[in-house]
PDB file of N, CA, C and O in Angstrom:
ATOM      1  N   MET A   1       0.821  -1.134  -0.169  1.00  0.00           N
ATOM      2  CA  MET A   1      -0.034  -0.104   0.192  1.00  0.00           C
ATOM      3  C   MET A   1       0.873   1.006  -0.091  1.00  0.00           C
ATOM      4  O   MET A   1       1.945   0.880   0.502  1.00  0.00           O
ATOM      5  N   GLN A   2       0.743   2.413  -1.062  1.00  0.00           N
ATOM      6  CA  GLN A   2       1.525   3.624  -0.906  1.00  0.00           C
ATOM      7  C   GLN A   2       0.580   4.301  -0.066  1.00  0.00           C
ATOM      8  O   GLN A   2      -0.630   4.287   0.161  1.00  0.00           O
ATOM      9  N   LEU A   3       1.930   5.082   0.413  1.00  0.00           N
ATOM     10  CA  LEU A   3       1.363   6.286   1.406  1.00  0.00           C
ATOM     11  C   LEU A   3       1.564   7.547   0.728  1.00  0.00           C
ATOM     12  O   LEU A   3       2.674   7.854   0.295  1.00  0.00           O
ATOM     13  N   ASN A   4       0.326   8.459   0.586  1.00  0.00           N
ATOM     14  CA  ASN A   4       0.760   9.981   0.312  1.00  0.00           C
ATOM     15  C   ASN A   4       1.811  10.368   1.331  1.00  0.00           C
ATOM     16  O   ASN A   4       1.702  10.324   2.556  1.00  0.00           O
ATOM     17  N   LYS A   5       2.758  10.721   0.670  1.00  0.00           N
ATOM     18  CA  LYS A   5       3.951  11.837   1.556  1.00  0.00           C
ATOM     19  C   LYS A   5       4.426  13.163   1.738  1.00  0.00           C
ATOM     20  O   LYS A   5       5.431  13.661   2.247  1.00  0.00           O
ATOM     21  N   VAL A   6       3.092  13.716   0.996  1.00  0.00           N
ATOM     22  CA  VAL A   6       2.908  15.159   0.953  1.00  0.00           C
ATOM     23  C   VAL A   6       2.879  15.569   2.525  1.00  0.00           C
ATOM     24  O   VAL A   6       2.275  14.811   3.284  1.00  0.00           O
ATOM     25  N   HIS A   7       3.294  16.345   2.875  1.00  0.00           N
ATOM     26  CA  HIS A   7       3.423  16.849   4.487  1.00  0.00           C
ATOM     27  C   HIS A   7       2.664  18.475   4.302  1.00  0.00           C
ATOM     28  O   HIS A   7       1.971  18.837   5.253  1.00  0.00           O
ATOM     29  N   SER A   8       2.764  19.195   3.396  1.00  0.00           N
ATOM     30  CA  SER A   8       2.339  20.507   3.328  1.00  0.00           C
ATOM     31  C   SER A   8       2.225  20.841   1.589  1.00  0.00           C
ATOM     32  O   SER A   8       2.645  20.308   0.562  1.00  0.00           O
ATOM     33  N   VAL A   9       1.634  21.704   1.845  1.00  0.00           N
ATOM     34  CA  VAL A   9       1.140  22.514   0.280  1.00  0.00           C
ATOM     35  C   VAL A   9       1.301  23.814   0.141  1.00  0.00           C
ATOM     36  O   VAL A   9       0.708  24.522   0.955  1.00  0.00           O
ATOM     37  N   LYS A  10       2.049  24.402  -0.804  1.00  0.00           N
ATOM     38  CA  LYS A  10       1.651  26.262  -0.625  1.00  0.00           C
ATOM     39  C   LYS A  10       0.550  26.617  -1.640  1.00  0.00           C
ATOM     40  O   LYS A  10       0.352  25.855  -2.586  1.00  0.00           O
ATOM     41  N   THR A  11      -0.164  27.722  -1.490  1.00  0.00           N
ATOM     42  CA  THR A  11      -0.808  28.339  -2.427  1.00  0.00           C
ATOM     43  C   THR A  11      -0.607  28.955  -3.034  1.00  0.00           C
ATOM     44  O   THR A  11       0.460  29.539  -2.843  1.00  0.00           O
ATOM     45  N   ILE A  12      -1.560  29.421  -4.458  1.00  0.00           N
ATOM     46  CA  ILE A  12      -0.920  29.944  -5.441  1.00  0.00           C
ATOM     47  C   ILE A  12      -0.275  31.259  -5.429  1.00  0.00           C
ATOM     48  O   ILE A  12       0.596  31.655  -6.204  1.00  0.00           O
ATOM     49  N   ASP A  13      -1.005  32.110  -4.105  1.00  0.00           N
ATOM     50  CA  ASP A  13      -0.583  33.650  -4.200  1.00  0.00           C
ATOM     51  C   ASP A  13       1.100  33.199  -3.176  1.00  0.00           C
ATOM     52  O   ASP A  13       2.029  34.001  -3.274  1.00  0.00           O
ATOM     53  N   ARG A  14       1.198  32.541  -2.720  1.00  0.00           N
ATOM     54  CA  ARG A  14       2.528  32.323  -1.922  1.00  0.00           C
ATOM     55  C   ARG A  14       3.357  31.721  -2.694  1.00  0.00           C
ATOM     56  O   ARG A  14       4.448  31.871  -2.143  1.00  0.00           O
ATOM     57  N   VAL A  15       3.529  31.015  -3.819  1.00  0.00           N
ATOM     58  CA  VAL A  15       4.136  30.213  -4.710  1.00  0.00           C
ATOM     59  C   VAL A  15       4.846  31.217  -5.582  1.00  0.00           C
ATOM     60  O   VAL A  15       6.048  31.342  -5.816  1.00  0.00           O
ATOM     61  N   ALA A  16       3.566  32.057  -6.103  1.00  0.00           N
ATOM     62  CA  ALA A  16       3.859  32.976  -7.308  1.00  0.00           C
ATOM     63  C   ALA A  16       4.744  34.180  -6.618  1.00  0.00           C
ATOM     64  O   ALA A  16       5.625  34.753  -7.259  1.00  0.00           O
ATOM     65  N   ALA A  17       4.434  34.509  -5.269  1.00  0.00           N
ATOM     66  CA  ALA A  17       5.143  35.603  -4.385  1.00  0.00           C
ATOM     67  C   ALA A  17       6.954  35.182  -4.205  1.00  0.00           C
ATOM     68  O   ALA A  17       7.950  35.905  -4.203  1.00  0.00           O
ATOM     69  N   GLU A  18       6.806  33.914  -4.087  1.00  0.00           N
ATOM     70  CA  GLU A  18       8.568  33.295  -3.475  1.00  0.00           C
ATOM     71  C   GLU A  18       8.788  33.378  -5.141  1.00  0.00           C
ATOM     72  O   GLU A  18       9.492  34.340  -5.452  1.00  0.00           O
ATOM     73  N   LEU A  19       8.468  32.812  -5.929  1.00  0.00           N
ATOM     74  CA  LEU A  19       8.595  32.747  -7.525  1.00  0.00           C
ATOM     75  C   LEU A  19       9.003  33.864  -8.229  1.00  0.00           C
ATOM     76  O   LEU A  19       9.749  33.707  -9.196  1.00  0.00           O
ATOM     77  N   GLY A  20       8.539  35.256  -7.817  1.00  0.00           N
ATOM     78  CA  GLY A  20       8.491  36.208  -8.400  1.00  0.00           C
ATOM     79  C   GLY A  20       7.689  36.335  -9.595  1.00  0.00           C
ATOM     80  O   GLY A  20       7.925  37.027 -10.585  1.00  0.00           O
ATOM     81  N   GLU A  21       6.889  35.712  -9.409  1.00  0.00           N
ATOM     82  CA  GLU A  21       5.716  35.937 -10.763  1.00  0.00           C
ATOM     83  C   GLU A  21       4.216  36.151 -10.043  1.00  0.00           C
ATOM     84  O   GLU A  21       3.882  35.847  -8.897  1.00  0.00           O
ATOM     85  N   THR A  22       3.574  36.661 -10.909  1.00  0.00           N
ATOM     86  CA  THR A  22       2.265  36.984 -11.018  1.00  0.00           C
ATOM     87  C   THR A  22       1.359  35.425 -10.558  1.00  0.00           C
ATOM     88  O   THR A  22       1.668  34.234 -10.547  1.00  0.00           O
ATOM     89  N   VAL A  23       0.149  36.192 -10.222  1.00  0.00           N
ATOM     90  CA  VAL A  23      -1.065  34.499  -9.712  1.00  0.00           C
ATOM     91  C   VAL A  23      -1.425  34.276 -11.493  1.00  0.00           C
ATOM     92  O   VAL A  23      -1.182  33.143 -11.907  1.00  0.00           O
ATOM     93  N   ASP A  24      -1.869  35.090 -12.322  1.00  0.00           N
ATOM     94  CA  ASP A  24      -2.000  34.839 -13.591  1.00  0.00           C
ATOM     95  C   ASP A  24      -1.073  34.212 -14.281  1.00  0.00           C
ATOM     96  O   ASP A  24      -1.225  33.111 -14.810  1.00  0.00           O
ATOM     97  N   ARG A  25       0.107  35.008 -14.311  1.00  0.00           N
ATOM     98  CA  ARG A  25       1.163  33.497 -15.012  1.00  0.00           C
ATOM     99  C   ARG A  25       1.407  32.081 -14.413  1.00  0.00           C
ATOM    100  O   ARG A  25       1.665  31.100 -15.110  1.00  0.00           O
ATOM    101  N   ILE A  26       1.276  32.060 -12.742  1.00  0.00           N
ATOM    102  CA  ILE A  26       1.299  30.930 -12.621  1.00  0.00           C
ATOM    103  C   ILE A  26       0.379  29.900 -13.087  1.00  0.00           C
ATOM    104  O   ILE A  26       0.672  28.857 -13.671  1.00  0.00           O
ATOM    105  N   PHE A  27      -1.225  30.497 -12.621  1.00  0.00           N
ATOM    106  CA  PHE A  27      -2.352  29.684 -13.034  1.00  0.00           C
ATOM    107  C   PHE A  27      -2.303  29.494 -14.313  1.00  0.00           C
ATOM    108  O   PHE A  27      -2.758  28.373 -14.541  1.00  0.00           O
ATOM    109  N   ASP A  28      -1.856  30.222 -15.642  1.00  0.00           N
ATOM    110  CA  ASP A  28      -1.798  30.041 -16.444  1.00  0.00           C
ATOM    111  C   ASP A  28      -0.961  28.694 -16.976  1.00  0.00           C
ATOM    112  O   ASP A  28      -1.441  27.987 -17.862  1.00  0.00           O
ATOM    113  N   LEU A  29       0.349  28.396 -16.352  1.00  0.00           N
ATOM    114  CA  LEU A  29       0.880  27.274 -16.733  1.00  0.00           C
ATOM    115  C   LEU A  29       0.640  26.211 -15.733  1.00  0.00           C
ATOM    116  O   LEU A  29       1.273  25.155 -15.737  1.00  0.00           O
ATOM    117  N   ALA A  30      -0.145  26.460 -15.004  1.00  0.00           N
ATOM    118  CA  ALA A  30      -0.675  25.045 -14.030  1.00  0.00           C
ATOM    119  C   ALA A  30      -1.866  24.826 -14.258  1.00  0.00           C
ATOM    120  O   ALA A  30      -2.388  23.872 -13.681  1.00  0.00           O
ATOM    121  N   ILE A  31      -2.625  25.620 -15.138  1.00  0.00           N
ATOM    122  CA  ILE A  31      -3.968  24.751 -15.419  1.00  0.00           C
ATOM    123  C   ILE A  31      -3.551  23.249 -15.782  1.00  0.00           C
ATOM    124  O   ILE A  31      -3.766  22.376 -14.940  1.00  0.00           O
ATOM    125  N   ASP A  32      -3.062  22.974 -16.801  1.00  0.00           N
ATOM    126  CA  ASP A  32      -2.848  21.870 -17.574  1.00  0.00           C
ATOM    127  C   ASP A  32      -2.098  20.835 -16.490  1.00  0.00           C
ATOM    128  O   ASP A  32      -1.684  19.857 -17.113  1.00  0.00           O
ATOM    129  N   MET A  33      -1.852  20.765 -15.322  1.00  0.00           N
ATOM    130  CA  MET A  33      -0.729  19.868 -14.269  1.00  0.00           C
ATOM    131  C   MET A  33      -2.026  19.346 -13.743  1.00  0.00           C
ATOM    132  O   MET A  33      -3.120  19.884 -13.573  1.00  0.00           O
ATOM    133  N   GLU A  34      -1.504  17.942 -13.505  1.00  0.00           N
ATOM    134  CA  GLU A  34      -2.298  17.263 -12.816  1.00  0.00           C
ATOM    135  C   GLU A  34      -1.453  16.407 -11.761  1.00  0.00           C
ATOM    136  O   GLU A  34      -0.274  16.053 -11.775  1.00  0.00           O
ATOM    137  N   PRO A  35      -2.811  16.138 -10.553  1.00  0.00           N
ATOM    138  CA  PRO A  35      -2.114  15.633  -9.118  1.00  0.00           C
ATOM    139  C   PRO A  35      -0.601  15.051  -9.214  1.00  0.00           C
ATOM    140  O   PRO A  35       0.387  15.362  -8.550  1.00  0.00           O
ATOM    141  N   GLU A  36      -0.731  14.210 -10.143  1.00  0.00           N
ATOM    142  CA  GLU A  36       0.660  13.217 -10.426  1.00  0.00           C
ATOM    143  C   GLU A  36       2.135  14.717 -10.095  1.00  0.00           C
ATOM    144  O   GLU A  36       3.217  14.679  -9.510  1.00  0.00           O
ATOM    145  N   ASP A  37       1.397  15.811 -10.814  1.00  0.00           N
ATOM    146  CA  ASP A  37       2.248  16.698 -11.087  1.00  0.00           C
ATOM    147  C   ASP A  37       2.844  17.621 -10.154  1.00  0.00           C
ATOM    148  O   ASP A  37       3.699  18.457 -10.445  1.00  0.00           O
ATOM    149  N   GLY A  38       2.111  17.327  -8.496  1.00  0.00           N
ATOM    150  CA  GLY A  38       2.319  17.891  -7.635  1.00  0.00           C
ATOM    151  C   GLY A  38       1.663  19.038  -7.401  1.00  0.00           C
ATOM    152  O   GLY A  38       2.161  19.859  -6.631  1.00  0.00           O
ATOM    153  N   VAL A  39       0.327  19.303  -8.084  1.00  0.00           N
ATOM    154  CA  VAL A  39      -1.382  20.024  -7.817  1.00  0.00           C
ATOM    155  C   VAL A  39      -2.331  19.717  -7.299  1.00  0.00           C
ATOM    156  O   VAL A  39      -2.709  18.650  -7.783  1.00  0.00           O
ATOM    157  N   ILE A  40      -3.153  20.158  -6.333  1.00  0.00           N
ATOM    158  CA  ILE A  40      -4.266  19.880  -5.954  1.00  0.00           C
ATOM    159  C   ILE A  40      -4.985  21.346  -5.757  1.00  0.00           C
ATOM    160  O   ILE A  40      -4.490  22.472  -5.707  1.00  0.00           O
ATOM    161  N   TRP A  41      -6.178  20.947  -5.676  1.00  0.00           N
ATOM    162  CA  TRP A  41      -7.348  22.017  -5.677  1.00  0.00           C
ATOM    163  C   TRP A  41      -7.888  22.057  -4.088  1.00  0.00           C
ATOM    164  O   TRP A  41      -8.150  20.969  -3.575  1.00  0.00           O
ATOM    165  N   VAL A  42      -8.041  23.142  -3.383  1.00  0.00           N
ATOM    166  CA  VAL A  42      -8.404  23.009  -1.803  1.00  0.00           C
ATOM    167  C   VAL A  42      -9.655  23.876  -2.026  1.00  0.00           C
ATOM    168  O   VAL A  42      -9.640  25.046  -2.406  1.00  0.00           O
ATOM    169  N   TYR A  43     -10.887  23.037  -1.698  1.00  0.00           N
ATOM    170  CA  TYR A  43     -12.124  23.755  -1.370  1.00  0.00           C
ATOM    171  C   TYR A  43     -12.154  24.067  -0.376  1.00  0.00           C
ATOM    172  O   TYR A  43     -11.524  23.332   0.384  1.00  0.00           O
ATOM    173  N   GLY A  44     -12.920  25.398   0.330  1.00  0.00           N
ATOM    174  CA  GLY A  44     -13.342  26.034   1.280  1.00  0.00           C
ATOM    175  C   GLY A  44     -14.888  26.247   1.445  1.00  0.00           C
ATOM    176  O   GLY A  44     -15.402  25.573   0.553  1.00  0.00           O
ATOM    177  N   PRO A  45     -15.633  26.724   2.000  1.00  0.00           N
ATOM    178  CA  PRO A  45     -17.146  27.189   2.176  1.00  0.00           C
ATOM    179  C   PRO A  45     -17.435  27.629   0.797  1.00  0.00           C
ATOM    180  O   PRO A  45     -16.629  28.005  -0.054  1.00  0.00           O
ATOM    181  N   GLY A  46     -18.448  27.543   0.732  1.00  0.00           N
ATOM    182  CA  GLY A  46     -19.443  27.533  -0.206  1.00  0.00           C
ATOM    183  C   GLY A  46     -18.699  27.338  -1.699  1.00  0.00           C
ATOM    184  O   GLY A  46     -18.360  26.174  -1.917  1.00  0.00           O
ATOM    185  N   ASP A  47     -18.434  28.182  -2.620  1.00  0.00           N
ATOM    186  CA  ASP A  47     -17.547  27.904  -3.731  1.00  0.00           C
ATOM    187  C   ASP A  47     -15.971  28.398  -3.563  1.00  0.00           C
ATOM    188  O   ASP A  47     -15.161  28.652  -4.455  1.00  0.00           O
ATOM    189  N   ASP A  48     -15.872  28.428  -2.695  1.00  0.00           N
ATOM    190  CA  ASP A  48     -14.064  29.341  -2.543  1.00  0.00           C
ATOM    191  C   ASP A  48     -13.309  27.877  -2.485  1.00  0.00           C
ATOM    192  O   ASP A  48     -13.532  26.887  -1.789  1.00  0.00           O
ATOM    193  N   SER A  49     -12.443  28.113  -3.377  1.00  0.00           N
ATOM    194  CA  SER A  49     -11.416  27.124  -4.016  1.00  0.00           C
ATOM    195  C   SER A  49     -10.168  27.408  -4.245  1.00  0.00           C
ATOM    196  O   SER A  49     -10.369  28.580  -4.565  1.00  0.00           O
ATOM    197  N   VAL A  50      -8.712  27.251  -4.368  1.00  0.00           N
ATOM    198  CA  VAL A  50      -7.264  27.775  -4.374  1.00  0.00           C
ATOM    199  C   VAL A  50      -6.804  26.589  -4.585  1.00  0.00           C
ATOM    200  O   VAL A  50      -7.035  25.448  -4.183  1.00  0.00           O
ATOM    201  N   ILE A  51      -5.836  27.297  -5.574  1.00  0.00           N
ATOM    202  CA  ILE A  51      -4.982  25.457  -6.262  1.00  0.00           C
ATOM    203  C   ILE A  51      -3.535  25.934  -5.332  1.00  0.00           C
ATOM    204  O   ILE A  51      -2.983  26.956  -4.925  1.00  0.00           O
ATOM    205  N   ALA A  52      -3.373  24.534  -5.320  1.00  0.00           N
ATOM    206  CA  ALA A  52      -1.960  24.457  -3.989  1.00  0.00           C
ATOM    207  C   ALA A  52      -0.993  23.707  -4.772  1.00  0.00           C
ATOM    208  O   ALA A  52      -1.436  22.914  -5.602  1.00  0.00           O
ATOM    209  N   PHE A  53       0.393  23.852  -4.616  1.00  0.00           N
ATOM    210  CA  PHE A  53       1.082  22.933  -4.876  1.00  0.00           C
ATOM    211  C   PHE A  53       2.076  22.325  -3.876  1.00  0.00           C
ATOM    212  O   PHE A  53       2.553  22.726  -2.815  1.00  0.00           O
ATOM    213  N   SER A  54       2.190  21.397  -4.483  1.00  0.00           N
ATOM    214  CA  SER A  54       3.419  20.404  -2.862  1.00  0.00           C
ATOM    215  C   SER A  54       4.848  21.038  -3.525  1.00  0.00           C
ATOM    216  O   SER A  54       4.843  21.723  -4.548  1.00  0.00           O
ATOM    217  N   PRO A  55       5.763  20.776  -2.954  1.00  0.00           N
ATOM    218  CA  PRO A  55       6.997  20.831  -3.157  1.00  0.00           C
ATOM    219  C   PRO A  55       7.727  20.973  -4.904  1.00  0.00           C
ATOM    220  O   PRO A  55       8.299  21.824  -5.586  1.00  0.00           O
ATOM    221  N   PHE A  56       7.044  18.894  -5.078  1.00  0.00           N
ATOM    222  CA  PHE A  56       7.251  18.705  -6.213  1.00  0.00           C
ATOM    223  C   PHE A  56       6.480  19.673  -7.207  1.00  0.00           C
ATOM    224  O   PHE A  56       6.851  19.855  -8.366  1.00  0.00           O
ATOM    225  N   GLY A  57       5.518  20.196  -6.710  1.00  0.00           N
ATOM    226  CA  GLY A  57       5.012  20.862  -7.523  1.00  0.00           C
ATOM    227  C   GLY A  57       5.228  21.998  -8.120  1.00  0.00           C
ATOM    228  O   GLY A  57       4.786  22.153  -9.259  1.00  0.00           O
ATOM    229  N   ILE A  58       6.029  23.139  -7.407  1.00  0.00           N
ATOM    230  CA  ILE A  58       6.544  23.778  -7.361  1.00  0.00           C
ATOM    231  C   ILE A  58       7.990  23.769  -8.018  1.00  0.00           C
ATOM    232  O   ILE A  58       8.583  24.824  -8.242  1.00  0.00           O
ATOM    233  N   GLU A  59       8.440  22.729  -8.267  1.00  0.00           N
ATOM    234  CA  GLU A  59       9.731  22.257  -8.786  1.00  0.00           C
ATOM    235  C   GLU A  59       9.367  22.196 -10.359  1.00  0.00           C
ATOM    236  O   GLU A  59      10.140  22.753 -11.138  1.00  0.00           O
ATOM    237  N   ASN A  60       8.233  21.548 -10.849  1.00  0.00           N
ATOM    238  CA  ASN A  60       7.305  21.179 -11.835  1.00  0.00           C
ATOM    239  C   ASN A  60       7.142  22.767 -11.972  1.00  0.00           C
ATOM    240  O   ASN A  60       8.079  22.924 -12.754  1.00  0.00           O
ATOM    241  N   LEU A  61       6.746  23.778 -11.823  1.00  0.00           N
ATOM    242  CA  LEU A  61       6.341  25.069 -11.900  1.00  0.00           C
ATOM    243  C   LEU A  61       7.745  25.874 -12.455  1.00  0.00           C
ATOM    244  O   LEU A  61       7.823  26.560 -13.475  1.00  0.00           O
ATOM    245  N   ARG A  62       8.737  25.604 -11.552  1.00  0.00           N
ATOM    246  CA  ARG A  62       9.758  26.030 -12.385  1.00  0.00           C
ATOM    247  C   ARG A  62      10.663  25.820 -13.658  1.00  0.00           C
ATOM    248  O   ARG A  62      11.530  26.524 -14.175  1.00  0.00           O
ATOM    249  N   GLU A  63      10.134  24.582 -13.968  1.00  0.00           N
ATOM    250  CA  GLU A  63      11.095  23.641 -14.989  1.00  0.00           C
ATOM    251  C   GLU A  63       9.776  24.566 -16.053  1.00  0.00           C
ATOM    252  O   GLU A  63      10.193  25.340 -16.915  1.00  0.00           O
ATOM    253  N   LEU A  64       8.589  24.416 -15.906  1.00  0.00           N
ATOM    254  CA  LEU A  64       7.525  25.205 -17.010  1.00  0.00           C
ATOM    255  C   LEU A  64       7.847  26.982 -17.160  1.00  0.00           C
ATOM    256  O   LEU A  64       7.586  27.543 -18.224  1.00  0.00           O
ATOM    257  N   ILE A  65       8.421  27.739 -16.004  1.00  0.00           N
ATOM    258  CA  ILE A  65       8.535  28.593 -16.155  1.00  0.00           C
ATOM    259  C   ILE A  65       9.860  28.756 -17.029  1.00  0.00           C
ATOM    260  O   ILE A  65       9.910  29.622 -17.903  1.00  0.00           O
ATOM    261  N   ASP A  66      10.823  27.988 -16.798  1.00  0.00           N
ATOM    262  CA  ASP A  66      11.927  28.108 -17.708  1.00  0.00           C
ATOM    263  C   ASP A  66      11.525  27.956 -18.968  1.00  0.00           C
ATOM    264  O   ASP A  66      12.072  28.763 -19.720  1.00  0.00           O
ATOM    265  N   MET A  67      10.600  27.058 -19.609  1.00  0.00           N
ATOM    266  CA  MET A  67      10.808  26.397 -20.634  1.00  0.00           C
ATOM    267  C   MET A  67       9.729  27.524 -21.229  1.00  0.00           C
ATOM    268  O   MET A  67       9.713  27.947 -22.385  1.00  0.00           O
ATOM    269  N   ASP A  68       8.966  27.844 -20.306  1.00  0.00           N
ATOM    270  CA  ASP A  68       7.924  29.619 -21.181  1.00  0.00           C
ATOM    271  C   ASP A  68       9.242  30.603 -21.667  1.00  0.00           C
ATOM    272  O   ASP A  68       9.273  31.063 -22.809  1.00  0.00           O
ATOM    273  N   ASN A  69      10.258  30.855 -20.730  1.00  0.00           N
ATOM    274  CA  ASN A  69      10.876  31.795 -20.784  1.00  0.00           C
ATOM    275  C   ASN A  69      11.812  31.392 -22.136  1.00  0.00           C
ATOM    276  O   ASN A  69      12.023  32.495 -22.640  1.00  0.00           O
ATOM    277  N   GLU A  70      12.322  30.620 -22.781  1.00  0.00           N
ATOM    278  CA  GLU A  70      13.013  29.739 -23.122  1.00  0.00           C
ATOM    279  C   GLU A  70      11.943  29.901 -24.572  1.00  0.00           C
ATOM    280  O   GLU A  70      12.496  30.235 -25.620  1.00  0.00           O
ATOM    281  N   HIS A  71      10.582  29.680 -24.577  1.00  0.00           N
ATOM    282  CA  HIS A  71      10.032  29.627 -25.746  1.00  0.00           C
ATOM    283  C   HIS A  71       9.766  31.229 -26.074  1.00  0.00           C
ATOM    284  O   HIS A  71       9.710  31.587 -27.250  1.00  0.00           O
ATOM    285  N   ALA A  72       9.596  32.233 -24.935  1.00  0.00           N
ATOM    286  CA  ALA A  72       9.204  33.853 -25.463  1.00  0.00           C
ATOM    287  C   ALA A  72      10.414  34.528 -26.140  1.00  0.00           C
ATOM    288  O   ALA A  72      10.269  35.600 -26.727  1.00  0.00           O
ATOM    289  N   ARG A  73      11.722  33.846 -26.052  1.00  0.00           N
ATOM    290  CA  ARG A  73      12.930  34.393 -26.504  1.00  0.00           C
ATOM    291  C   ARG A  73      12.906  34.414 -27.804  1.00  0.00           C
ATOM    292  O   ARG A  73      13.868  34.856 -28.432  1.00  0.00           O
TER     293      ARG A  73
END
């Protein structure tokens, strides 16, 4: 039996601030990521929800940012 080893996640706002990116850019890059890529949706009361990333997800985002920057050149 495999156990989930993720012990914490960071919200998109925090990740954007840490990476020096906008929330909109992070969202655009992350929208096609899957849970196995380190992204999850966290649901609160009512219709509130926020995208969050595991440490592995943040590393994947860094790679996506680098690839996007290279593509833009």
